[in-house]
N, C-alpha and C positions, 0 to 999 in steps of 0.2 A: 488535549484541550477539546472543547466542544467545537464541532464543525460539521458541515453538511457536504456530502458529495455533490459535485456538479454532475448532472445526468450524463452518463456515457451512452446509454441507450434509453430513449424516451418511451415510456410505456403508456398505453391507453387505459381507459377506465376498465375496471374488472368486468369480465363477461364479453368484452368486444373481441372480435376475431383478429388477432394480430397477424401480420404477414412478415415473412423473412425478407432479407435483402434480395435474395434470388427471386422470390415470388413477386416482390414489388418491381424489380427490374424487368422481369418477364412481362408483367402487365404493361409497363411503360413502353417497352420495345414493340409490343404488339398493338399498342394504342387501344387497349381494352377499355371498354366503357365502365368497367367496375374499378378502375384505378383510383378515382377520387374517393370512393367509398372505402377502398383498402387503405389509402393514406390516412384518412380520418379515423379509421379503426385502429391503426397501428400507432399513431402518434397522439400525444396529449394535446388538447386544443390550445392550451396556453403556450406550449412550445412551438406550435405552428404559428401563432400570432407573434411570438417573441423572436422567432428566427433561430431557435436552438434545437429544432427537431432533426435528428439524424439517427441512422442505424447502420451498423457495419458488421461484416464478417470477413476476417482476413483483410485483403486489400480492397474489397468491394463494399461500397457505401451507397446509401440512398438519402438524399436531402430533400426536405419539403418545407414550405412556409406559405403563409398568406400575405399577399401584398397587392395593393391596388395597381402598381406598375411593375414592369419586369425587373426582377432583381438580377444582379451579377454575383455569381458565386466565386468567392476567393478562397483557395486552399493553400495553406502555407505561404501566404502573401503573393500568390500567383493566380491568374485567372483560371477557374475550373471550367467544367463543362457548362454549356449554355443551358440556362433554366428554360423549361417548357411549361406552358399553361395546361393544367388538367381540366379545370372548370372554374368559372368565376374568378376569384382572386387566389386560387390555389395553384402554386408552382412547385415543380419538382425537378430533380436531376439525379440520375445514377452517376457514380464516379468510381474510378479505379485509382487508389492512392498507394504509392510506393515511397519509401521502403516499408515493409512490415516489421513487426517487433519494435516499433518506434512510435513516439507521440507526434501527432499532427495538430493543426488548428484550422479553423475556417471562420468566415464571416461573410456578410453580404454587403454589397453597395447598392443602395436604392436612391435614385435621383441625386447621385453624387455624394451621399452620406453613408458612412459605415453603419451597419445594422446587425444586431444579433450575433450568432456564432458562439464558438467556444475555443478556449486555448487548450482544451483537454480532449483530444480526439485520438484514442489509441487504435492503431492498426495492429491487431494481434497476428503473430506468425503461426505457422503450422504446429509448432510445439505447444501452443496454448489450447489446441483442440485435440481431443483424444484421437489418436491415429488408428487406422484399421489393424486389428489383431492385437492391440495392446490391452492387457487385462486391467480392469479397474480394481482399485482397493476398496475397502469397506469403511464407511464412517459409522462410528458408534452412535447410539442414542445419546441424548443430552445427559451429562452427569453433573450432579450438584454437589459441591463441596462446601462444608462449613469450616471456616478458618479459626484457628486459635491465635495465630500471629496477629490477625486483624480482628480479634474480639467478636466473633460471631458473624462476620461477613460471609455471605453466600455467593459462591462463584459457579458459573456454568462453563462446562468445557466438553469438548468432543475429542475422541481419539480416532485418528485415521491410520488404518493398517493396510499397507500395500499388499497386493496379491502375492508377491514374492516372499513375504515374511515367513521365516522358518523359526518356530519357537525354540529350536535347538541351537540356533546361532544368535549370539548377541547382536542387537540391531542399533543402528545410528538413530538419532533423535533430533527433531526440530520443533520449536515452540513458536506459535503465532499469537501475538497479542491482538485484542479485538477479534477473537477467533470467529465469531458469528458472521463477520463480513466476508469470510473466505470460503465457507463450506458449501455454497450453492454452485454447482457445476455450471449453471446457466446465468450466474450472477455477474456483477461488474468487475470482480477480481478473480479471474479463472485460473486458480492455482492447482486444483486437484487433477485436472487433465494433464497439466504440465508436469506435475510430479510423477504421474503414471508413465507418461511418455519418456521422461528423462531416466527413470529407473529402468524401464524396459530397454532403453538404448545404452544402459550402463554409463550414462554421463554423470550420474550422481549415485551414491550408494542406496541400497534398500534402507529406508528410514521410516520410522513411526513418527507421525505428526500429532502434536497436541494443539488444538485450537481453543484458546481460553478467552472468555469475555471478562470485562471488568466486573468486579464484585458489587454486591448490593448490601449496604449496611442498614437499610431502613428498618429491618426487623429486630435490630439490637440497640434500641435507645438506651442511653445511660452508660454505655461502655466508653472507654477512653477513645477508641477509634471513632465511634459515632460522634462524640462531642467535638473532636478535632474537625471531622469532615463537616459537621453541621455549622461550626463557627466559620470555616472557610466558605461554605455555601452562602451563609448570610453576609459575610464581608464582601464577597465578589459577585453576589447576586447570580449564582449559578445553581442549577438543580443539585439535589443531594446525590443523584446518580452520577452526574457529570463531575461533581466534586470528589466523589469516591474514586472515579477513574483517574483524575488528576493526582490525587494523593498517592495512588498506586504507581502511576506511570511517570509523573514529572518529578518525584522526590529523588534527590541524589543521596542514596543510602543503600545499605545491603538488605533492607527489610523485604522488599518485594522479591529479589532473587532468593532470599531464604525461604519465603513463602512458596515459591515454585519448587525449590529443592526439597524442602522438608515436608511439604504437605501434598501438593498436586503431583509432582513427579514421583514421590514415594508411592502414591496410589497407583500411578501408571506402571511403575516398576513391579508392583505386586501382581500385575496381570500379564505383563509382557516382558520378554527378555531384552532389556535395554542395556546398551554398553554404558560403562561408568565413566569413561575418559572424556574430558572436555574436547579432545581432538575429534570426537564423534558427535558432538552436540552443537547445534546451531539455534539461533533465536532471531526473530524478525518482528517488525511492527511498523506502523505508519503514524505520522504526527506525534502525539505524545507517546504512542506505542513504539515509535522509532527511538526516541531518547531512552525509553524504558529498556529496549533491547540492548542498546549500547551500555547502559548503566549496569544491566545484569552481567554482561561479560566483563565490564571494568571492575565491578565489585567482587565478582566470583569467577575469575578466569580459569579456575580449576573445575568449573561447571560448564561454561560456554566459551568456545574459542572462535566461533564464526557468527557474524552479525550482518543482517541486512536492515538498513534504516531508510524508509521512504519519508520524505518531507518532514524529517525529524524536528521536534520542537525543542531545540537546544537553546532555550531562553529561560527567563527568570520566573516561570510560572509558579513554582513552589519555593522560590528563594526566601529563606528565613521565615517561612510560615511556621516551621517547627523550630523552636529556639535551640534544639539539640543538633540542628543541621547547619553547618557553616557555609555550605556551597549550594548554589542553584545550577540549573542546566546551562546558564550562560557562562559558567566557570569551567565547563569541560575542556574547551581549547587550552586554557591555562593549565588545567590538571594534566592533560596529555603531555604538555611541555615540561612540567616541573616534577611530575611523579614518576616512580619506576615504571619501566616499559612492561606492558602486558603482552603476553603471547596470544594476540588475537588478530583475526582477519576481518576487515570491515568494508562493506559496500554501502556508500552513502548516495542518496538521490535527492535532488530538490529542483525547483524551477525558479526562474527569475521573477515570476509573477506570484510567488508564494506570499504568505501573510506578512503584513507589517502592522503590529498592534502597539499603540502608544505605551500601554502599561507593561508590556513584555519585551518588545524588540522586533527585529527583522529576521524572519526565518531564512531568507536567502543568504544574508550576511553571516548569520550564525553557522550555517552549514559550510559556507566558504571558509570561515575560521576553523571549523572542525577539520576540513580537508587539508588546509595548510598546516595545522598542527600535526596531524597524522603524517603528512609529507615530511615535515622538518624532523620528526623523530624516527623516521625510517620504518613506519608501519606498513604492513601489507594491506593496502587499501585501494579502493576505486571510487571515484566521485563522478556520478552522472548528473550533469547540470543542464537542464533544458529550459524551455520557455513556459512551462505549465504553471498552474496556480496551486493552491493547497488542495490537491486532488490526487488520487492514486493512479491516474491514467498512465503516466510515464513508467512508474514502478511496475505496474501490472503488465504493460506491454513488453517490458524488458525482463520480466521475471525468469523465463527460461535461461536467458543469458546470465542473469545474476546467480542463479543456482549452479550453473556449470562453473562459473568463475569461483564461487564460494567453496565448492567441493572439489575443485581441480586437484589433481595428484593425490586424492584420498586413497589410502591403502588400508584395507581392513585388517591387515596383519600388524599394523602399527597401533600404538596407543598415544603417541605424541609426535609432534613435528615442530620445529622452530620455523615460524612464518617469517619470510623475508620479502621485502618489496620486489616486485617484478622488475626486471631490467628495463622494460619499456617505460615504466613509471619513473624509475631512477634517473633516466636520461632527460626527463621533463623538468621544467622550472616549477616553482610554486605558482598557484593561481593568482592572477592579477585582476583588478576590478577597474572598470571604467564607468563613468556616469552616463546613463542612458534614460530616455523617456521622462526626464524630470519636467521638461517644459512642453510635453505633448500630452494628448488625451490618453 
């Protein structure tokens, strides 16, 4: 569904000279007269006013805001370093936050009232940054594919080929939905460095990654796909582009998985030596891309056997929008319980402050239902449940851990494996729910 990232790193206006965490901290520790200028160049003016400005690298962070009186910085519900005044109403504090590879939160207390902050403050671990001596893979130029299954829809995708790829050896595969969000090494979702590190350390197999963005149907008016997407757009007052994304990702059917298999991956396989077995294929996405990834493995378990879903939208977004579809995303927990077992391995992630939308449902409760259904049916699954909102912060911070878990015990000499629940998970009860924060702010 449509949604906007909460800022993980606040950016200044174009052309300004941004500073790193290390540079800002050095200026602060030396009481440099250029600190205020550096802060205002690094952070967006609105974020400084709203108390949401922060920048981090690993466990090291730098916080700044404008306040007429001294603010108190709270990190993970505990007092953080004392804020210092730079000049005028500009306050700052360097901070060291542990543990890494986890999501944190912060806010301020000003004159006794909570102010600003974010529930989504990822502290990335060392595996999220390219390590010395680790070779980088190569990202292709953007490739544009025109679909037949979706009547002229145009999709953009990129192929990431690791440095260790040998065209003589069939290679594992992983597909990322909303692919453009992942391909910037310096972006908010740092997966490319993590993939390079994990392959170099032999914690995951050599794998080719396909980063595919939702398609665009606007150039194909009059087709069946266009008419359906346009009607959905008009009914729910969503853009045509966003409605196409929802049609692709939120629909419970085998149409999108077939589009991947028969069109996009067929193109990729014509260029690279890709393994054919589902044992060597993984798929991932976030929000609607999360349910999309699970749906692809559920519908075609002979294509994908490994799934990572961040903040998955397992709700009724495309429920009965197509009269030929009986189920919506909200039905997946029941489908897991009532339908034949699929040989898939699933990592789910969500946060207690994720979305709750009246016309669709509650994302946290939907993911809890998913986790319990997988638990009760004996699936090989993991559920990471934190305090974040509808944001990729937790999933991104834990990405190296997720990948190691997803690909654990992978043997390139095999083409299949029966996935079974880990003994540590088997010994645990189902997830329970208690009512919190209903009567608080």
